[in-house]
Each structure stands twice: as structure tokens, then as C-alpha cells.
ROKENU-505292 format. One record per residue (C-alpha): residue number from 1; residue in one letter; x, y, z. Coordinates in steps of 0.1 Angstrom, whole numbers, m for minus. Each point is the difference from the previous one (the first is absolute). Layout:
REM residues N
NODE  resi  resn     xx     yy     zz
NODE   NUM     a      X      Y      Z
...
REM end
This chain:
REM residues 369
NODE  resi  resn     xx     yy     zz
NODE     1     x   m122    119     28
NODE     2     x     32      8     10
NODE     3     x      7      0     35
NODE     4     x     15     36      9
NODE     5     x     34      2     25
NODE     6     x      6     15     28
NODE     7     x     22     25    m15
NODE     8     x    m29     12    m24
NODE     9     x    m22      3     25
NODE    10     x     23     18     23
NODE    11     x      2     21    m34
NODE    12     x    m32      2     m4
NODE    13     x     m3     16     37
NODE    14     x     30     29     m3
NODE    15     x    m20      9    m31
NODE    16     x    m35      2     16
NODE    17     x     22     23     29
NODE    18     x     19     24    m22
NODE    19     x    m35      7    m17
NODE    20     x    m14      7     37
NODE    21     x     25     17      9
NODE    22     x      1     23    m34
NODE    23     x    m42      2      2
NODE    24     x     m7     31     15
NODE    25     x     30     20    m21
NODE    26     x    m21    m20    m27
NODE    27     x    m30     19      7
NODE    28     x      6     32     13
NODE    29     x     m2     m2     38
NODE    30     x     42      6      2
NODE    31     x     20     33    m17
NODE    32     x     26     m6    m23
NODE    33     x     24     27    m16
NODE    34     x     m5    m14    m34
NODE    35     x    m31      1    m17
NODE    36     x    m17    m24     10
NODE    37     x      0    m23    m38
NODE    38     x     31      2      2
NODE    39     x      8    m16     38
NODE    40     x    m27    m25    m18
NODE    41     x     24    m11    m27
NODE    42     x     34     m1     32
NODE    43     x    m23    m24     15
NODE    44     x    m11    m26    m29
NODE    45     x     37      1    m10
NODE    46     x     11    m13     37
NODE    47     x    m25    m20      1
NODE    48     x      9    m17    m38
NODE    49     x     37      3     15
NODE    50     x     m5    m24     29
NODE    51     x    m26    m21    m16
NODE    52     x     28     m5    m33
NODE    53     x     27      1     25
NODE    54     x    m19    m36     15
NODE    55     x    m14    m13    m31
NODE    56     x     36      3    m16
NODE    57     x     24    m12     25
NODE    58     x      8    m36     m5
NODE    59     x     m9      3    m38
NODE    60     x     26     32      2
NODE    61     x     17     11     15
NODE    62     x     15     35    m13
NODE    63     x    m35      7    m14
NODE    64     x    m12     m6     36
NODE    65     x     25     22     12
NODE    66     x     m9     35    m23
NODE    67     x    m36    m11     14
NODE    68     x     12      8     32
NODE    69     x     20     27     m1
NODE    70     x    m26     16    m18
NODE    71     x    m24    m12     24
NODE    72     x     21     17     27
NODE    73     x      3     36    m16
NODE    74     x    m32      2     m4
NODE    75     x    m10     m7     32
NODE    76     x     22     29     15
NODE    77     x    m17     21    m27
NODE    78     x    m31    m15     16
NODE    79     x      4      7     34
NODE    80     x     18     34     m7
NODE    81     x    m23     21    m23
NODE    82     x    m32    m12     28
NODE    83     x     22      5     34
NODE    84     x    m35      2     22
NODE    85     x    m14    m41     m9
NODE    86     x     17     m8     30
NODE    87     x     m2    m41     m8
NODE    88     x     19      6    m36
NODE    89     x     32     m9     16
NODE    90     x     m7    m32     m3
NODE    91     x      3     m5    m30
NODE    92     x     35      0      0
NODE    93     x     m1    m28     24
NODE    94     x    m14    m20    m33
NODE    95     x     30     10    m15
NODE    96     x     27     m5     29
NODE    97     x    m20    m39      2
NODE    98     x      2     m3    m35
NODE    99     x     36      7     m3
NODE   100     x     10    m33     14
NODE   101     x    m13    m16    m28
NODE   102     x     20     20    m29
NODE   103     x     20     14     15
NODE   104     x     38     m8     10
NODE   105     x      3      3     45
NODE   106     x     20     24     m4
NODE   107     x    m28     28    m17
NODE   108     x    m27    m10     27
NODE   109     x     17     21     30
NODE   110     x      8     28    m26
NODE   111     x    m34     m2    m12
NODE   112     x    m12      1     37
NODE   113     x     22     28      7
NODE   114     x     m9     24    m34
NODE   115     x    m41    m11     12
NODE   116     x      5     11     34
NODE   117     x     13     31    m15
NODE   118     x    m30     11    m20
NODE   119     x    m19     m6     25
NODE   120     x     17     18     24
NODE   121     x      0     31    m28
NODE   122     x    m36     m2     m2
NODE   123     x     m7     m1     36
NODE   124     x     20     34     m3
NODE   125     x    m22     14    m26
NODE   126     x    m25      2     22
NODE   127     x     25     23     26
NODE   128     x     m5    m27     26
NODE   129     x     21     m1     32
NODE   130     x     35    m14     m3
NODE   131     x     m4    m21     24
NODE   132     x    m37    m14    m18
NODE   133     x     22     m2    m37
NODE   134     x     25    m21     25
NODE   135     x    m19    m25      9
NODE   136     x    m25     m2    m27
NODE   137     x     29     m8    m22
NODE   138     x     20    m22     26
NODE   139     x    m38    m20      3
NODE   140     x      0    m14    m37
NODE   141     x     28     m4     m2
NODE   142     x      3    m32     29
NODE   143     x    m30     m2    m19
NODE   144     x     12     m9    m30
NODE   145     x     31    m13     15
NODE   146     x    m23    m25     17
NODE   147     x    m14     m6    m38
NODE   148     x     27     m6    m20
NODE   149     x     17    m28     30
NODE   150     x    m33    m15     m7
NODE   151     x      0     m2    m35
NODE   152     x     36    m11      1
NODE   153     x     m2    m28     23
NODE   154     x    m33    m11    m21
NODE   155     x     18     m3    m30
NODE   156     x     25    m15     14
NODE   157     x    m25    m29     19
NODE   158     x    m11     m8    m34
NODE   159     x     29     m1    m19
NODE   160     x     12    m22     26
NODE   161     x    m32    m25     m2
NODE   162     x      7     m1    m36
NODE   163     x     33     m8      3
NODE   164     x    m10    m30     20
NODE   165     x    m28    m11    m16
NODE   166     x     22     m4    m32
NODE   167     x     31    m17     19
NODE   168     x    m26    m25     15
NODE   169     x    m13    m11    m39
NODE   170     x     34     m4    m14
NODE   171     x      9    m18     37
NODE   172     x    m31    m18    m11
NODE   173     x     10     m6    m35
NODE   174     x     32    m15      9
NODE   175     x     m9    m22     23
NODE   176     x    m31    m19    m20
NODE   177     x     32      1    m26
NODE   178     x     23    m13     23
NODE   179     x    m22    m31     14
NODE   180     x     m9    m12    m34
NODE   181     x     35      3     m9
NODE   182     x      7    m19     22
NODE   183     x    m30    m24     m2
NODE   184     x     14     m4    m41
NODE   185     x     32    m14     19
NODE   186     x    m14    m27     18
NODE   187     x    m24    m13    m23
NODE   188     x     33     m4    m23
NODE   189     x     21    m15     24
NODE   190     x    m25    m21      4
NODE   191     x     m2     m5    m36
NODE   192     x     38    m13     m5
NODE   193     x     m3    m24     28
NODE   194     x    m30    m15     m8
NODE   195     x     12     m3    m34
NODE   196     x     39    m13     12
NODE   197     x    m10    m29     27
NODE   198     x    m41     m9     m8
NODE   199     x      2      7    m36
NODE   200     x     37    m22     m5
NODE   201     x    m13    m29     16
NODE   202     x    m34     m6    m10
NODE   203     x     19      6    m35
NODE   204     x     25    m27     11
NODE   205     x    m30    m22     10
NODE   206     x    m15      7    m31
NODE   207     x     28    m16    m19
NODE   208     x      9    m29     21
NODE   209     x    m39    m13     m5
NODE   210     x      8     10    m38
NODE   211     x     29    m28      2
NODE   212     x    m19    m28     20
NODE   213     x    m27      2    m24
NODE   214     x     17    m15    m24
NODE   215     x      5    m30     30
NODE   216     x    m20    m40     m9
NODE   217     x    m30     m3     21
NODE   218     x    m37     12     m9
NODE   219     x    m13      8     32
NODE   220     x     36     21     10
NODE   221     x     m3     19    m31
NODE   222     x    m38      8     12
NODE   223     x     10     14     32
NODE   224     x     35     13    m20
NODE   225     x    m30     23    m22
NODE   226     x    m20     10     25
NODE   227     x     32     15     22
NODE   228     x     19     14    m31
NODE   229     x    m34     20     m6
NODE   230     x     m2     13     37
NODE   231     x     36      9     m3
NODE   232     x     m3     15    m36
NODE   233     x    m39     25     17
NODE   234     x     18      7     31
NODE   235     x     34     15    m19
NODE   236     x    m27     21    m17
NODE   237     x    m11      8     29
NODE   238     x     27     12     16
NODE   239     x     11     20    m37
NODE   240     x    m43     16      2
NODE   241     x     14     13     34
NODE   242     x     31     15     m5
NODE   243     x    m12     19    m33
NODE   244     x    m30     15     25
NODE   245     x     29      9     22
NODE   246     x     17     18    m27
NODE   247     x    m30     17    m12
NODE   248     x    m24     12     29
NODE   249     x      5     34      7
NODE   250     x    m11     19     36
NODE   251     x    m35      9     m2
NODE   252     x      1     31    m15
NODE   253     x    m39     10     27
NODE   254     x     22     m6     28
NODE   255     x     29     18    m11
NODE   256     x    m20     31     m8
NODE   257     x    m22      3     29
NODE   258     x     33     m4     23
NODE   259     x     10     31    m18
NODE   260     x    m25     23      8
NODE   261     x    m21     m8     30
NODE   262     x      1     28     28
NODE   263     x     15     32    m24
NODE   264     x    m16     27     23
NODE   265     x    m19     22    m17
NODE   266     x     m9    m14    m30
NODE   267     x    m26    m23     m3
NODE   268     x     14    m30    m29
NODE   269     x    m13    m32    m18
NODE   270     x     12    m25    m18
NODE   271     x    m25    m21    m27
NODE   272     x     20    m31    m18
NODE   273     x    m16    m19    m29
NODE   274     x     m4    m38      9
NODE   275     x     13     m2    m33
NODE   276     x     30     16      7
NODE   277     x     34    m19     m8
NODE   278     x     28     17     17
NODE   279     x     40    m20     m5
NODE   280     x     28      7     24
NODE   281     x     16     31    m19
NODE   282     x    m39     17     m7
NODE   283     x     m7     m2     38
NODE   284     x     27     18     10
NODE   285     x      1     22    m27
NODE   286     x    m35     10     10
NODE   287     x      6     m1     41
NODE   288     x     28     33     m7
NODE   289     x    m30     17    m28
NODE   290     x    m25     m5     27
NODE   291     x     23     18     29
NODE   292     x      9     22    m28
NODE   293     x    m35     16     m4
NODE   294     x    m10     m3     40
NODE   295     x     33     20      3
NODE   296     x     m7     29    m26
NODE   297     x    m34      2      9
NODE   298     x      6      6     39
NODE   299     x     28     22    m17
NODE   300     x    m17     22    m22
NODE   301     x    m39     m1     m5
NODE   302     x    m17     10     36
NODE   303     x    m21    m37     m7
NODE   304     x    m21    m15     20
NODE   305     x     m5    m35    m14
NODE   306     x     17    m10    m28
NODE   307     x    m12    m33    m19
NODE   308     x     22    m27    m17
NODE   309     x    m19    m28    m24
NODE   310     x     24    m28    m18
NODE   311     x    m15    m16    m29
NODE   312     x      6    m28    m30
NODE   313     x     m7     16    m29
NODE   314     x    m14    m18    m31
NODE   315     x     36     m5    m15
NODE   316     x      7    m11     33
NODE   317     x     22     28      5
NODE   318     x     m7      8     40
NODE   319     x     m5     36      4
NODE   320     x      1     20     34
NODE   321     x    m24     35      5
NODE   322     x      9     23     26
NODE   323     x    m30     30     12
NODE   324     x      1     27     27
NODE   325     x    m18     23      6
NODE   326     x     22     25      9
NODE   327     x      7     34    m17
NODE   328     x      9    m11    m32
NODE   329     x     17     15    m28
NODE   330     x     m9     16    m37
NODE   331     x     45     m1     m4
NODE   332     x     16    m32      7
NODE   333     x     31      5     10
NODE   334     x     15    m36      7
NODE   335     x     34      2     28
NODE   336     x     26    m27     12
NODE   337     x    m28    m24     18
NODE   338     x    m25      4    m35
NODE   339     x     30    m11    m24
NODE   340     x      9    m20     24
NODE   341     x    m32    m14     m7
NODE   342     x     m2     m1    m35
NODE   343     x     35    m15     m3
NODE   344     x     m7    m32     20
NODE   345     x    m30     m6    m23
NODE   346     x     22     11    m32
NODE   347     x     20    m25      8
NODE   348     x    m25    m30      2
NODE   349     x    m11     16    m35
NODE   350     x    m30     14     10
NODE   351     x     m9     38      7
NODE   352     x    m11     25     17
NODE   353     x    m30     29     m4
NODE   354     x     m8     30     27
NODE   355     x    m31     20      2
NODE   356     x     m3     29     27
NODE   357     x    m30     14    m14
NODE   358     x    m22    m13     28
NODE   359     x     18    m12     29
NODE   360     x     32    m19    m13
NODE   361     x     m2    m30    m16
NODE   362     x     28    m19    m11
NODE   363     x     m8    m37    m23
NODE   364     x     29    m24     m5
NODE   365     x     m2    m27    m18
NODE   366     x     24    m29    m12
NODE   367     x     m5    m23    m28
NODE   368     x     m6    m43      2
NODE   369     x     36    m13      5
REM end
């Protein structure tokens, strides 16, 4: 079962509070200046506008804005047509808070001013004294302002946390690749020294013993044959060591574990089958692919878990599969990051498939090389 995020819980609480505020009027305990069926329709439209603006806030900015403007207008109508329902102006506080998510920064204060005007107008419909109207409007002005400011601060903190997590992943990936590159250069340096120094010396020794083998003396000939065999065996060992030093790739499991370690707010597991053979080029590609997957998950998925598996297929191709428990999207539109991921895999002759029907799934396959 997918865990509900704090924002989802907050939205549910706001929805229940809105229903509770409107319940007395819905039940006929407070009078309305329009037919109750019409007022109920306005109230339901207000709730729907708030709900859809919250749902579309990250997937479609303009639909969310349209839904929010609709909820604002309906909120004014709901409050003005039930002036004796004392707690209804609280609904306007909710629309002011939602403005921080879907409207430009300048629109929030404007909306608060308009909401305050509607609240003052509602009080005047009851022929309230001027000082009471002013006090009531001022109270709701302060509450709306505090709500908008606190919501803006929360959004800013969430954005900073997300950016910090993305920078963390990028830094880890760059550090891992740098360390692997340094080790690769060191292996090549040792390989060259082994080949240039010990290899040449053993070649010369083998050549000298080959010449000595043709000299007279049975006993000397026997020892020279043994020395020649040892020298050739040593030369073969050196060449084998040099080949291994050039071919050995950085440990894929260790590298990827370093990249995904300690990512705040996201539980990541990486499973690599024991039979996966990844050379240096493939290892670096997989590090960058995992980096982009984690960054994309942090930035867009609103997920709490991410599962990554790397396995060898029957045809010896290497397949990476990542699945998160985020919101997903039936209509996947790759951004720059996912396009870059596909280009990296494509450069190695592989392909990438994306599926947003249940969470978000990425399957990248690299053919055997």
C-alpha cells in the first residue's frame, strides 16, 4: 500500500475542515439569500475547485490556476450568499493559502485584499457597526497574511531540500566517477611500468638462456633448460597481470552504493546480480543513469521509495530496472534529464522504456559488448 505524503494528509484535513465549516448551512441551520440548492451547488463547486487545483498543481500549472480562480470566485459567492454563517470566511483563508502553490508571488497579496473586501462587505450586509466590520476584516486580513507567508515558507523549504538532495546525488556520482577514473589511471601506470621494466628484463633473460642452451655440457644444459622455463613462466605471469590491470573495472556495486547513500526523504535500494559483468565504460554509464533516475524521482515523482535492479539477460545483455512509488503519469513526456539518460544508453547500442502507469518505471537495456 502506497504511503500518503504529508501534503496529502494536509489537503485531506483542509477538505474536511471546509466541509465542517459549510455543514451548518448545508443542513439548514444557517439561512441563505439564494435557494439552498443553488448555494449547495456553489459550495460543492468551491470544494471541487480547491481539490482540482491541489491535484493539478504539479502536473499542469494552467489547469490548476483556472481551478483555483474558479474556487476563489465561488468562495466569494458562498460567503456573500450566506452572510449569517459566521465561520464561512474561513474558506477564503484556504483559497489564500492555495494561492502560494499555483499563483505568481504578486497575486497572493492581491487575493488577500480582495478576500478581505468580500469579508467586509459580508459584515456590512448584516448592518454591523463600522468598528466591528473593520475589526472583523482586519482579523481575517492578518490570518490570511500569516497563512500565505507560512505556506510560502514551507514551499521554499521543500524546494531547497529537493535542490540539496539533487546536488547531493550529483556530487556523489561525480566523486565516484572521479575515484574510478583515478584508479583506472593508476592501474594503467602500473601496467606500463611492469611491461617496460620487468617485462623487458625477463625477455632479455629468456633470450640469454636460449643462447646458453646451445653450449656444450649436459649438466649445464639441464639447469639452463630449467631456468629458461622459469623465465618464460614469469614472463607469462607478468603479461597476464598487465592484462588484468588493464581490464579490471571499478566495482559496480560499490560505486552505485556510494551514489545513492543517505539521500534525504527517499528510501533507495540497489540490487545487482552476481553474474553482472560491467566494464569501465558501462560502469560509468550506469552511474550516470542511476544519478539521473534518483534526481528525476526527487524532482518529479513525490515518491518515498525507489527500487533499482541490474541483471544479466539470457543473451548476456545488461538490464537496469527502476521502480518508484510516486504519482506516475499515464502520459510520459521525457524532459532533458530522461532524454539525456536515453542518449547515454543509446550511445552504447541500448534502449530505454518508460512507464508511468503505476508509479514510474524505467527499463534500460545495454546489449552484450
